[in-house]
N, C-alpha and C positions, 0 to 999 in steps of 0.2 A: 504494500500500500504506500502511496506517495506520502512523504512527510512534509509536503509543501506548507509554507507559512500562509495561513488564511487570514489571520488578524495580526496586524502590527500596530500597537499603540505606542507612540514615541513622544515622551516628555510632554504629555497633555496636562494642561492646567485650565481651570475655569474659575474666574473671579466674578463676584457680585459686589461691585464697589471695591472696598478694601478686604472683603471676606473671600478667602480662598476655599471654595467648595471642593476643588480637586487640585492637588499640587504635584506637578512633575511625575505623573504616573506613566510607567512604561511596562509593557509586557507583550508577549506573542502567543498565538495559538496555532498549532499545526493541525493538519488534517488527521482525523482519528483520535483527537483529544477532547476530553470533557473537562472544562474548567469550572470548579466550584467557586463562586464569588460571594464572599461573606463580609459583613460589616454591621455594626450597631446602627440604630436609627440616627440619621444625621451625619453619618460618616463620609458620605460622598458616593455611595454605591449607586443610587438611582441616577445621580448626575452623570457618573461614568457610563452607565448603561445608555442613557439618553444620547451621550456624545457618540458612543460606538454605533448606535442605531441610526445616527444622522438626524435626530430630532433636536439636537442642541449643538451649536458650534462651540468649539473650544476657544478659550482666550489665547492660547498658544499651544504649539505642538501639532502633531498630525496623526491621522488614523488611516490605515490602508486595509481594505477588505479585498482579499483574493487578488492582490496586485493593483487595485484601483484606489487612488487617493480619494478619500471621502469628500474633501472640500473641492479638489480640482475637477473630479469626475463623479459627481454624486449619483447620477442615474445608473452608471455601470456598477458603482460600489453597492448601492442599495439593491440592485437586482440580484446580488449575491448574498443578501440577508433574508432570513426568515425570523419572524418575531412573534412570540406568544406573551402578551401582557398578563398580569396577574388575573384580571377578569377577561376571559376570552371574548373577542369581538364577534359574537354569534348573533344570527337573526333567528329567533326561536320559531318564527312562523314559516321558515323554509325547511325543506327536507335536506338531508345531508348532501345528496347529489346536487341539488339546486344551489346550495351554499358554496360547495367546492367549485362548481362551474363558474359561479360569480367571482370567487377568489382567483381562479385561473385567468379570467378575463382581466381582472385588476392587475395581475402580474404579467399582462401582455403575452400570454401564451396563445399562439395562433389557434383559431377556432377548430381546425382539423386535428389538433394535438391535445385538446382539452380533455376528451374522454379518457385517453391513455394516462394523462397526468393525474386525473381524478382517481382512476383505478389504482395507479401506483401509490398515491398518497394513502388511499384507503387500505391497501395491502400492508403498507408499512405500519399503519396505526391500528390494525385489527378492527377495521370497520366494514368487513366484507359484506355482511348482511344488513347493514344499517342505512344503505343508500336511500331508501324510500321512506324512512322514518322521519317525522318532524323532530327538529332539534329540541324544541321545547318539551318533548315527551321522553327525551333521553335522560339517563342518570347523570349525576355530576361527573362521574368518571368517564363516561362516554362523551360528554360535552368537552372535557379536557382533551380527549383523543381527537375530536373534531377540530379543536383549537390548534393542536399540534399539526394536524393534517393541512390546515390552511397555511401554516408557517412553512411547510416543506413542499407544497404542491408544485412550486417552480424549481424544485431541487437546488436550493441555494447552497453555497459553500459553507455558510455560517448560520447556525440556528441559535437564537437567544431565547431562553425560557425563564420567565420571571415567576417564581413561586408556583411551579406547575402542579404541586400536590396539595396545596392548601384546601382544606375542607373535604378531603377524600377519606373514605374509610380504609382500614388496613389492607384489604385485598386490592382495592383500586390503587393505593399507593404502590404496592408491589408491581402491579401491572404497568403503571406509568414509569416507574424506575427502570423496569426491564426495557421499555420502549426507548427511554433516554440512552441506556447503554447501547442499544442497537443502533440508534442514530449516531452515536459517537464513533461507530466503526467507519462511517463514510463521510461524515461532516465534521466541522469544528463546532463544538457546542459550548455555549456559555450558560451556566445554570446559576441563577441568582436565587438564594434561598436563605432562610433563617434556621433551617432544620439541620443540625450538625451531623446526625447519623446519615442523612441523605447524601451529604458530601462524601462521607467515607464509603457509602454503598455504591455510588455510581461514578465518581470523578477520578480523573488521572492526576489533576493538579488542584491545589487549594490556594486561594488568594484571599487575604484579609485586608480590608481598607479601614483606616481609622484616622479621623480628623483630616480627611482628604488625601492622605498619603498611604501607599502600600506598606504594610508592616510585616507581611509574610507573602512569599510566593514560593511554593514548595511542591514537589511531586509527592504523591500519597506515600510512596515507599520511604522517601526521606523524612516525611512527617512522622511515620511510624517509628523510625529510629530516633527522631527528635523527642517524642513524647514518652518513650518507654523507660528511660534509664536515668533520669536526672532528679529523682525524688526518693527520699527514704521516709518511711513511717516508723517512728520510735516511741516507745511507751516506757514510763518510769513509775516506780512506786512513790518516790519522793519528788516534789516539784523541782525540776531542773532550772538552771539559769540559762535561758536561750541566748543571751549575749555571749556567754563563754563558747557555746557551740558555733555561733556565727563567726568566731575568730579562727576556727579551724581552717586549714588550707583547703581550698576548693569549695567551701560553703559560701553561698551568697545571700541566703535568706532562710529564716526559721519562722514558722508559724505555729502558734500554740492554741489548743482548744480549751486551756484552762483547767484540764483534769489530768495533767501529767503526760499528755500525748502531744507529740510534735510532728510536724512535717518539715523535713530538712531538704531544701533545694540546693543542689550542688552542680558544679560544672560537669557537662558531659565528658565521659572518659576518666573522671576522678571519682573515687569511692571513699568517702570519709567514715565509713562504718566502723573500721577498726579504731580510728582515733576517737570516735564517739564512745565506743565501749570502754576504752582506756580512761577517758575523762570521767565517765559515769562511775567507774570503779574507784577512781581517785576521790571523787566528790561524794561517794556513797549515795548516789541517786537511785540505786536499785533498778537497773535496766532489766526489763523482762521481755521486751519485744523490739526487734529491729528487722526491717524487711524493705526491699526495693518496692516502690509504688509506681505502677504504670499510670502515667498521666493520661488524660483524655483530650480530645480536640476541644471540648468545652473548657477545660482548665487552661489550655493554651490560648484559646480565644479571650478568656477573661484576663490572663496575664498580659497579652499583647495590647488589649484595648483598655484595660483598667476599669472595666464596667461590668454590667450584668451579662451573663452568657446569652447567646442566641438560644432559641427554643430547642431544647434537647429532647425532642420527642423520641419515644421508643422506636428503635429500628424495626422495620417490618419487612 
């Protein structure tokens, strides 16, 4: 499969007066990749998505979609984009076939090719037998499928999905996630979501934006290595002095729950466990538990943004 660069965002900023909504954001997406785009409310995620989709001009920087500059050649660039907003733009009084024919026309697909384009989109989205059904009579999950079908009917290089599983039941969530993984094999996909397990379930890359700047851009494999080995859970019978533990080599932060239990954050590649045991024996703290703690994407999100975690719904 080609690993061609489908999205190249280069030093993009967006200002509203003196306020920087987005500051010097750069990243790329290749064919066959699914990028999970995370950020707390007000972080600049929506602004970035609007810029990538061509709905908002950047104050500086450039966006290239499938080789076309979004500002210099907007028609060609937007022709390579498919977009599903959080609320799908559906006409409930139309049948699925009528609506997809309409979307094909909007995307300038020649009349003689629309039936095939519609059939291909339905095939990809599991809408084989839904063509004659009114959209208003479909379940929420099938309406989401129709929304994705309209986004890909013209077979764009890049598909942007904004909160595609909000409001779905667990079975529908699994089905939509499987569909996103399938789309990721032949397109470049940007998945904007607040659901952290969703990112871990379907994405190849994770990107977190905070206060308008990217604070993380990591492959899932690298993220797994990053979160698994930099924390120790330690329990004592007598209350320890966290400040003494913070002074140990490699330790950069200690959190206490007030009941003799500590979480010790240390540098990756360094293990202060032996030094903590020696110190506990010396100070007669009565250590009775010490174990590495696997961090979660939620914990990393909070650490990087300094705020509340995104919705950590159960993985389904």
